[in-house]
C-alpha positions, 0 to 999 in steps of 0.5 A: 505606713502607706495610708491616706489617713492622718497618722493621729487618726490612724493611731486611734483607729488601731487602738480601737481595733486592738481593744476589740475582742476576737469575735468583734474583729472577725465580725468587722472583717466579715462586714468589710469583706461583704462591703467590698464584694457589694461595691465591686458588684455595683461597679460592674453593674454600672459599667455593664448595664446591658448584662442580666443578673447571671451574666453579672455574676459570671463577670464578677467571678471572672474578675475575681477568680479568672476566666478559666473558673468563670468558663467552668461555672458558665458551662456547669450552669448551662448543663444544669439548665439544659438538664432542668429543661429536659426533666418532666414536671412533677 
């Protein structure tokens, strides 16, 4: 295996994972996924301190899913903002 984990420690980790129920494994995978997303967003924010929240969100989408999708999302958000700005207040 390609790992920086000690082989004995890795065996223990795999044994613990095998003992988990399907639900526990799914919950663990979702936790890890959330952590990776959070850390990637933190890294982008640190590398781009001048960007606001929406700009960081769009950059994250671009990094993860590509420029084409990020551009479509950017256009959609701009059209939605323009539409909201033109709507009469209730």
